[in-house]
N, C-alpha and C positions, 0 to 999 in steps of 0.2 A: 504494500500500500504506500505509494509515493505521496508525500504531502508537501505543500508549499512551505518551505522553511521560513519565509517572510511573513506568514500569516498567523503564526502561533508563538506563544510564550515559551521560554526555555524549559519550563516544567513540563509543558505538553510535548515539546520535541524530545525531551529525555525519555518519554514513554513511547512515543509513536514514530519518531524519525527512523528511517533506514529499513523498515520492514517491507519485504516483498513476499506476499503470501504464495504458497505453492498451490497446486491444483486441489489440495485437500482443505484449504481455507482455514488453516490453524490460526488461533488468536495469539498464542505465545509463539515467539520466533522459533523457527525450526533450526535444528543442529545438523549440519551436513558433515558427517564424519566419513569422508571419502578422500582418498589420495588423488584421484583423477576423475575426469568427466568424459562421457562418451559422445562421439560425433556421428552424424547421420551417414557421412561418407568421407572419402579422402579429401575431396575438394572443400567440404565444410571444415575439416580439421586444418587444412592448409590456410584457409582464409582467416580462421580464428587465431592460429599461431602467428600470422603476419599482421595481426591487429586491424584487419580490414573488415571484420565483423565482431560485434560484441559476443562474449561468451566466456565461460569458465574453462580453464585448461588443466591446471594442476595446482593442488592446494599449497604448494610452496609459495605461490604468489597470487593465486586467485581462488576464492572460496566464497560461496554465498553468505555463510554465517559471518565470516570475517568482513566481507563487504558491507553487511548490515551494520556491524559495529563501527566500521570506518565512517559510513554515511551519517550515523547518529552522532558520533563525536564531532565530525565536521560541522554538523548543524548547530551543535551546542557552542562550538568555538567561533562560529561565523567564518569558517574557512572554506575555500573552494574544493580542497581535496585533502585526503588523509591516507597515510600508509601505516598500517599496524605492524608491530614488530614483536619479537619474542620477549622483550623486557624493556625497561626504561633505558638501561645502559646501551642496549642494542639500538635503540632509537637514536641516541646521540652518536654512536659509532656510524650508523647508517647515514645520518645527516652529513657527518664529516667526510666519509668515504665517497659519498655521492656528489657532493657540491664543492669539495676542496681538492687541491693537488699539492704535490711536493713544492716547497718554496712559499706557499701561502702562509699568511700570518693570522692568528686568532687572538682576539682580546677576550679574556675570560675573567669573570669575577674571582677574586681570591677566596671568597666565602661561599664556595659551592660544595656539593656533596663530595666526600673523599674519593669515591671511585671515579667521579668526573675529573678531579684533579689528576688522578693516576692515568686516566685514559689520555688526556691531552699531553701530560708532561712526560710520559714514558712510552706508551704504546704508539700513539700517533706521531710522536717525535721521531720514532724509528723510520717512519715513512716520509720524513722531510717536512713535516708540518711544524711550524714555529708558533709557540703560544706564550703570550705575556699575561701574567695574572695581575689584574689591576686591583689595588687596595682601595676600598671605598666606593661610594655610589655617585660621586660628583661627575656629571656629564662632561664638564670642562676637562677634568683629569683624563677621562676616557678619550676625549678628542685629542689631547696632547700625546697619548700613547699610540695613536694611529700611525701606520707607516704606509708607503705606497703599495705594499704587499698585503695589507689587511683586507681580508675577505669575509670575516665573520666576527660578530660580537655575541658573546654567550653569557647569559645571566640566569640566575634563579631569583624570583621575587614573589613572596618573601624567600630569603635564603635559608639553607639548611646548615647549621641549626639555630643561628642567632636571629632569624627573621628580619634581616636587613632588607629594606624595601628600595627598589630602583625605579626611577622615573622612566617608564617605558617609552612614552612619547618623545622625551628629550633624547634618549639613546637611539631611538629610531631615526631621529634627525641626524645624529652623529653618523650613524651607519649609512644613511642615504647620501650625505655629503662625501662620504669616503668610498662610495661605490662598493659597499659591503652589505651583508645581511645581518639583521638582528634576530637571534633565536632566543626565545624565552621558555625556560623550564617552568611550566605552570602547575607543577605537582602539588604544591602546598595549598593553592587556592582552588584549582579545578575551574572549569567554565561556570560553575555555579556561583563563584565569587568574583571572577576576573576573566576578561576576554582580551588577551594581549593584541590580537590582530586588529581589533577595533581601535587600539591605541597606537597602531603603527608598526607593530612587529611583523616581520616577514615569515617567521617560522615559530611554531609552538611545539614544544616537546612534552611528552607525558610518560611518566611511569604509571601505566594503567593499573599496576599492582596496588596502588595506594587508594585514593578516594574514588576513582572511577569504579573499581570493584567494590571497595568499601568494607569488605568483611574478611580480608586476609586470606583469600582462598586460592588465587591464581596469580601468575606472573604475566605481565604484558606491557607493551609500550606503544607509542604512536608518534608520528611526525605529521604536522599539519601546515598548510600554507596555500599559496596560489597553485592552481593546477599546472601551470607551466613548470614550476619547480618540482612538485610532488609526483605528478604522473609520468614524468620523463626520467629525470635523473634518480630520484629517490626510489621510485618503483623499479626502475631498471637495476639498481644495485640489489634490491631485495630479491628480484627475480633471479639474478645470477648467483648471489652470495648466500641467500637463504636464511637470514635471521627471522624466521617465520613465526607468526602467532598461530597457535593451533585453533581449530574451529571450536573445540570445547572451551578453551580459555576465552575466546571471543564471545561465546554465548554467555558465559558467566559474567563477563564485563558488561555485555548488553543489558542483562538483568540488573546488574549493579547500578547502571546509570539511571534506571527508572526511579530510584530513590535518592539520587545524588543530591538534589536541592534540599530535601527535607533533612537529610543527614547532615549536610554542611551547615544548615541553619542551626540545628540543634547542637551540634558539636562546637560550633563557633560561640554560641551562647554560653555553653559550659566552660569553654576555654577562657572567655573574658571574665567570667565570675571567678574561676580558679586563679587567673593572673592577678586580679584585684586582691584576692585574699593573700596570695604569696607576696605581693608587694608590701603588704602590711606586716609580714612576718619578720622578726628581727634577724633570723638566721639566713634569710634570702638577701644576699648582697645587692643583686640587681636582677630584675625580671625583664625578659625580652618578649614582647608581644605587641604587634602593630596596633591592636585595639586600645592599648593604654595611652593616655595622654602623655605619659612620660617617655614613650618610644620616640627616638629621634626623628623618625619619618612618619609619625602618626598622621599628620595632615595629608601627606602624599598618599599614604595607604587608604585613607578614607575617601580620597578622590578617585582612586583607580580600582579599589576593591569594595565589595558590598559589605564586608565585615573583616574582622581581624584574622579569621581562619581558626584552625583547631590546634595549632602547635604553640606550646608555651615552653620557653627555655628559661632557666634561672641559674644564677651563680650562687653557690653555697659558700658561706664563710668557712674557711678551713681547708680548702683545696680538695684534692683527690680523695683523701680519707673521709672527709665530711660528705662529699658527693656519693661515694660508695656506701656510706652509712645510710643515707636517705634511700638509695636504691635497694639495699639489702634489707631494709626495715619494712618494705612494702609487703603486703599480703594479698592485695587485690590487683594492683597493676601488673601487667605482663612485662617482664624484663626481656625485651627484644628490640632489635634495631629497626624493625618494620614500623610503618606509620600508616595512617589512613583507615585504620580498623575501627569498628564500632566498640571494640575493647580498648581501653586506654593502655598505652604502652609507655615504657620508661627506659632510657638508655643513657650511658655516659659517653658522649661523642668522642672525647679525646682518646679513648681506648677501644672504641668499636667502629663507628661509621667513618671516623677520621683518623683511626689508629695507624693506618698504613702510610699516611703522608708524614712529612718531616715535622719536627717541633717548630721549626721556623715557619713552615706553611700554616700550621695550626695557629701560631701567633698572629700571622698576617690576617687570618680569617676571624680572629677574635675568639678562638676556642681555647679556653683555659681549662685547667685540671679540675676546677670546681664547678664546671658547667654540667647541668642536667637537662635533658630534653624530655618533655612529656607530650605525647600525641594524645589529645583528649578525646575520649570516646563518648558513648551514650549513657554511661552509668550516672548515678546521682552524683552531682558535683560535691555534695557534702561527703560522700563516701570516698571520692578521689582525694579530696583535700585531707581528710582524716588519715588516709593511707600515707600521704606525704608528710603530714605533720608529725607522725610517729618518729620518723627519722630526723626531722628538723628540730625536734624538741631537744633542749640541752640535756 
């Protein structure tokens, strides 16, 4: 059932966009667990392989369930096209391998996910890609770091884990003037809270593992943008190299997106209340949450996001020992590095998500030994706070 994306609200698109019913008229999206698709004859196969007629060929790069997930996410993000991938990290790798070449230069925020730092600084560097990690969110500083070889600006906003917020529109202008692309990792907000393309971004990256699924069940990723970028180079890389999202995972993510808005609204409310309580606690040296008036980019966040999101990070007085005490004292929260789940999770970024990067890189990103990250779920905020307070108490 194709629907006009411009005629409906995001909450409606999250439930209805992308569905194409089979001859059986199913109401819930079908799951096509097949490796390949059958053609009527040799000429039909040849025309489809040559892209002269539409059709599905092989589930490494074309599958009806995956296509439905891609169409729905594109509708939510306001993007012309989407390519789904096996994970969020494979989405970033696919973007770089499809759109960049040896000798190109990337400007990447210093405060991104640890694996993203590793990808740009070690793996992609072996293929001749040069990356500068920019400290801070000042667009003027980013503009100063641009070189004639700069082809991509890469940011997370809010960032993982200290929720630094970047001015997407301003950085899009820096990218445009530099003949470069701006890619925004929208993992923390999801399209329920922020649509970077509407603010000028060229590409949106997702770890669909997080809020798009929303219940910690499957791994997935996505790259979105203009059709000319996505359907040619990005899809071409996926077709050949095969960082493929399975039909089953795509189906789970499809179902997850149906409840995306109501989950993000509820989890964001819980996170704001938790952040306010933590800010009043004497053992919490500093609380990082864009919805707090004390956040350095609070005004910017409230302009480009619908709320502060569901991630709260805070620095505990006493460093690593005190942070681990908070984590180890919890009885309710899940000690895991994943986020975006309906279950609240807690982690120590310096020794988990950012443990493989250097101490210097962590310091550039503002990740100290006393930092604790909480991805707030749907439990009672009273219970979540009580679980944290047990370890924060002297």
